[in-house]
Each structure stands twice: as C-alpha cells, then as structure tokens.
N, C-alpha and C positions, 0 to 999 in steps of 0.2 A: 266591285269597281274600286279599284286603286286611281288614283289622280295620279301623276308625275310630277315631279318640283324635282325641276331638271338641274337646277344649279347648285349643286351640294357644296360650294364652296363655305369657309368660314368666314367670310365678310357676308353672303347670303345669307345665312341662318343666324347670324349674327344679327343683322338689320330687320329681317324676321320676326324673330326674340323677343327686338326692345320694339317695333313698335308695335307689336299685339299685348304684349306683356309687360316691358320695359318698367314702367310706370308701377304697376301692381307688386313686381320684382323687386324692386328700393323700396317700398313699403313692405314689404315680408320683413326684409334683410336687414331694418332700421333696427329692430329689437332681437337683433338674433345673438347678440354678445349675453345682454343683458339674462336672455330667458334659459342660454345655455348655462350660466352659472347657479341660476336659481331650481336649473331643473324643471323648468315648465315647459310644457308641449307649446308649438303655437298656436295660433288661435284659430280653429275649425273656419270660420269665416270664409279665410286664404281660400280653401280648399272648394269653397264653395264660385265665391269669387271668378277665382280660377277657371273651373268647368263653365262658367255663364260666358269666362271672353274666350271659350272653344277650345284651351289647351287640353283636356282631357280626351278628347274628339277627334283630334288629328288625324290618328292613323283605324281607326275606326270605320266601318263601311258606310257608305250612305244611307243606305236601308234604313239603321238604325238609329240616324242620326250624326253620324262621323262623316267626315272629309274627305274619306278613301284615299290618307295618303297612306304609304306604305312605312315598314320600318328600320326604313331607311334613312328618310328625313325623321320621323317621333324619335329614334335612338339619339339622332343629331341634335336636333332641338330641345331632349331631356339633358344631354351633356350642355348643351349650350345654357339653357335654364339653370344648370348645375352652376356651372361658372360666373354667369351674371347676378346671381340671387346669394345674399352671405347666409340664407337661414338655409343649409344644406339639407337640411330634415324634410325641408318644404317638397323638393323635387322627388325626394325616396320616397315619402308617403304615399303622391300621386301615383309615382313609376308602380308601386306595388298594387294601388288598387286599380289601374288601369292593367296592368300585366292578368290581374284576375280576368277583368271584363273580357280580354282576349281567350283566356284560354273558358272562361262559358259562353262565349261565341264559337270555338271551333265545336260545341257540341251541337251546332243547331237544332238546339231543342227550343221551341218557341215559348214556352214556360218561361225557361232559365234569360233568355231575350230580354223578354217582355218584362220579368220581376227585378231582375239585376241587372244584365248588361246597359239598357238603354236610361237605367237611374242611376249606374255608373258614371256613366257617357256625360248624364247633363249634370251631375254633381249633386243629387239627390241623396245620394248613398254613398260612402267610401268603406272599403275592402280591405282585408289584409289576410296575410298567411296565417296559421293557427298549425305550426309543424314540429318547433322544439320543444324536446320535455329534456334535453342534457341527456339523453341515452339514446342510441340507436332503434330503429323503428320496431327495431324485434323485442325490444326489451319496454315499451312503452308501458305505460300504467293507462292510458284513454283509449278506450274500446266503444264499441258499436254493436250492440246485439241489438236481434232482431225482434221483434214483439206485433206479431202479425204481418200487418205489409206496411208498419213503422218502424222506427230503430229507438232506442233508449242509448241515451251516447254519455258518458262518466267519464272523469278524470281531470287533467290540470296540463296545460299548456304555460311551459314557463317564459319563453321572451318572443312576445308579437313587437312588430313593427309597426307602430303608428295604431296600436291596439287602444289607448284613450280616445284617439279621434276618429276610432271606426264604429260600421253600423251593423256589418258583416262578415263573418271570418267564414275562412277555408279551412275546415277542420278534417284532418287526417288521423285515423283512429284504427288502432287493431280491431280486425272483425272473425278471427278465431282461427285455428289452424294455418297457422301463418297468412294469414288474408290480409290485406291492407284497405281501409274505406275511406272512402271520401265524401263530404258532406258540408250542405251549408247550414250555419247557427249565427241568429241573428241576434244583439245584445239585449232586446228585450225580452226574449224567452225567458221562461221561468226555470229557475237552477243554472241560470249563466249570470255569473258574475265574473267584472272585470275589474284592476286593481291594479296601481301602479308598480313597475318594474326598474329596479335598476341596476346600471352595468355599466361598464367602462365608459362610455362613449355613447353616442347619439343624443344625449341629455335634454334634447328640444326636440325630439320625435314622437313623444306622447306612449312609452315602452311601457308593456301591459303585460302581466300573467292573465290569464283565463281558465277561471274554472267554472266547471261544467259537473251539475249534479244532477244526475239521470234525467235529462235535455231531451223530454219525446219530441221527434222528425218525422214528419210525416215522407213517404214515398216520393213525394215531387223536390224535398230536401237532398236526398240520398243521389247521388250522383255515379257512387259506383260502391258496391259491396267486396267486390274482389279484385278491383283492378287497380287498387289505388297507387300501386308505383306505379305503375305505367303515367296514370294519369298527373301525378306529381311533377314524372321527367317532364309532359305536357308543359306544365305551369314553369318547371327552374332553366327550361333550353328559354323559355322569353324572357324569363327574372335572369338570369344571368348576363346577355345580350346588354340588356338595360341598366343591370348594377354596373357593368364596364362601361358603360355609356355615363353612367353619373359618377363614375371614378373618375374617369378622363377629365369629366369637367371638374373635379375639383383638383387634382391635379395640374391643369394649365392655370388656375386660381392659384394657388400655391407657387407654383414658377414664376409666374406676374410679378404676384404681392414680392416674393423674396428678388427678382431682379429690381422692383422699383426702392425696396427699403437700400440695395447694394451700390444703387447708383447714387445716393444721399448719403453716402459713410467715404472717410478718410483714414486714412493710420498712417502716422510716421509724416506728413505731410502731402500724403499724396491717394488717388483715388482707389480705393479697395479692390476696382474690378482691373486695375493694372497689375493687381498681385494675380501670377500665373495659377498660384494653387485657386485661387477664389475664382479667377473666369473659367478654370478648368472644372470647377466640382458646380457652377451654376451650367457648362456645358453639358455635361453629366447630364443634370436634371430633367434637360429641354430634351435630347436624346432619348430617353427613357421615356416620357412622358409623349413624344413626336410618334416610336414604335408600340405601343399602346394604346394608341388614338388610329394610328392606320391597323393595326390587329382588331382593332374592335368594329371601324367602319368597315372592312371586308364582311365582318360576317354579320352588320347588318344589312348591308349591300344582295348580300347570300341571301338571310330571310326573305329580303323585299322583291327576291327573285324565286324565290320555292325551293330552293337548291339545299336547306337544310335539312337534317334528322330530327323529324319530331319530336321521337322517344330519347335520344341522346346524341349530340352533336358534337364531337370532341372538337370544334374546332371554335364553339361558344364558348363550351368551355374552358380551352386553351386563354382565350384570351381573358373568360374572368380571371381565372390564374395569374397571366403575367399580370394586368393591372393592376391586382392585389398586391403581387407581390412589389412592383414598381413604385407604388404609390406610398408606400413604406421606406424603399431603399431614396427616396427624396426628401419624406421627412426627415431624412439622420444626414441629409445631403448639406437638407434646410440649417438645421444645427452648428454645422461645421463649418459651413461660410459664413452665418450671420452670426454664429458664437452666442452669447450669452442674451441678444434680444431675443432669438428666439424660445427662452426659454422662461423669461423674464418679463421682457421689453414689450411682445405683444402678443394677446390671448389668443390670435388666431391659430398660430402655431401647434398649443398645443390643444385646441378644438378640432384640427386636423387630425393629429397623430390619434388622440384618443378615437376617432371615427373610423377613423381608416385602418385600425387592430381590430377591427368590430370585423372586416371584409375577406380576412383568415379564412373563420368557420363560415358565413353565409355564404348560401347559395350551392351547398356543398365545401364540405371542408378543402385546402389546398393539399392535404397529405390524400383524399379518397380519389380527386379528381386526379391527380399523378397518378392512381393504381389502376381505374377507369382506363385511362388514357397509355398509361403504359400497356396494359394487359392487352388492349384495342392492337397496340403497334407492334406486340411481338406475336397476333394471329393477323397480323397483314389484313386487319381491316379498316385500316387507316394509312 
C-alpha cells in the first residue's frame, strides 16, 4: 500500500525534512569539510540513526516496516536532504542502500525480504552495488561458477560507493557463455576483502575496492545465474532517478551558495550583481537547475504511478543524463561569476566539482545513455 502525500511543494518537503531529520543533518554536515580534506568516511552511526528516525523506510511498503510513500515523495525527500546537508556523501550512501532494498523487495522472495530488506529499512544493515571493474561486463574478471547447488565467486570490483560503510554487496559477475549472474555477498564471508579506494571525488563516501577469493555462496544468495543484465537494469532504473534527485539537491545548494556570496561583493564601487554579465550567469545557473529538477520530478511522479519501463526507461535515463551534464555546467559558471573565490576562497566549490565529475560515468556513462536513447528513437521505440 502506498500512502499519498499530496503536497509536493518545495516548502512542504523542506518542512518535512527539517522537522524529522533537520537536527541530525546539521550534525552530520558539521564535519563534512574536514572529513573530505582528510579523505575520511563519515561515521557509520549516522546511517543507523537516520534509519531509526525513519529516513530509510519512507518509500517502502508498510507490511515490511515502511511508511508506504511512493518514489515521488522519496525522491523529493532525497533531493531536499542533499540540499540541506553539507555532507553530500550521506544521502548518496543512503540512496544506494535503499535502492538495493527496493530491488530485492521487487523479487517478492520471503527469504530476501526477511534477511535483507527489513534490516536495510531498519538500519541494521547497509548495502551497496559491486558492479564496476573499469571494463564492460563482457570483459569482467569477476566470475561465478557452479559448485553443486552453490556458487564460487572470485574476482575484484574496483570502485564501490560506500563500500567501507556497507555490510552487504550486490555483486554482478560473469557466469560463462555470455551470461551475467547477480548475487549477494556479506562483508564477513570467508574470502572477502574490502580495502579503501581513492578517486577524484566523493572522498568522504567510504569508497572501496572489493576482492573476492573463492567466496562460496549458497543458492539463497544467488539472485540469478543468467539474467543479471535485466536484473541490473531493474536496479539501475531506480538508481538513475535517485541519482538525478541527489544531483538536483546539490545543484540547488550550489546556486544558493553562489547567490549568497554574490550579494555581499562589490566591484568598482557597485554591487557585483548589478553587472549584467554576473546576473546573467546566475540566471543561467538557476534556469538549468530548474529544468533538471522539473525533468527529475516528472520521472519520480511517473515511477510512483507505475508508468515506467522497469527494464529500461528512456525518460529516467534522460533525467540522469541531463542533470549530470548541467551539474558540471553550473560548476563552470560559478567559477566565471565568482572568480578566484570559487577556486581558493571556499573549499565547497572544489568538493562540488570533484564529486559531480563522477556523475558522468555513474549509472551508465553519458555516451552509453546517448547511444541507447538514440537507437530507441531511431526505431520509434520512444
């Protein structure tokens, strides 16, 4: 059952987030800059406390401990949490875990629901995706081989969002003859090693590499032996819309921060916002942010109404693509209108730029989305 929250306005969602999680978000954000500079993951306890305060269960069905609100509300809440919290890694890790809970719940498998979905919703567990190997999946080194009813998993996943903070990994692996398998791996399984991984951004996100050395998995942990591609798309559909929501939250925060700074600056004796080029730059930032937000809210509403293609939805992919591109556009615009301040005067802009660079390859590279959508358009499939 889905509970309808009729007021989707920015003020209503903002008040909801502030009332229920505002104090916690302020606490989480207080040390964000220092953690980022040091490359330290935010404390795991924040995930548990947020789940206990009801954040993780917002969109999940009531019969498994959720509140039964739809994707339309959950996506908007995620956007607002990202907007209000200076620790942008926090909502990203939350959304990774809740997207996996959603995907597992879709299976209607009682074992998966009881063993994973309920604990993910309550905050007892945190999960993340183990997909990336710096290669396309036809060239992966990670393999799952049959051993009776069980499977033996070996290989390495190179970059996991929130990997250092996670207990469970949704792993995709080659299963021979061009097949893709999906399985669940526990952090404490024999043969599993989780190590820190560094990238351009997301330095407080607990990024990790996952090494798998003959990890034995029972049949209950193997989600599919051969249909992993479709299974991954079910996850990625959910992931892309939530990634877009997270991105829009960051874009809104950047525009607001930029505007606040510009309101205090004078050049040649007059407020800098009275210069037409500066006002126009801020206007461009607001316009593309608003368009990205409108696209994202549209796909969230379509998901809530059950109108999306669960295997591959072009509108969801377009929202992810557009928001990622425009996030970088406004970062460059901020450098133009703020000048040196954005480069050396406020570390926030560097965090934003490094993190949003990761949106280009995440959730399907921009080029891969363009190719797929272009092919669908050529065949009149969209």
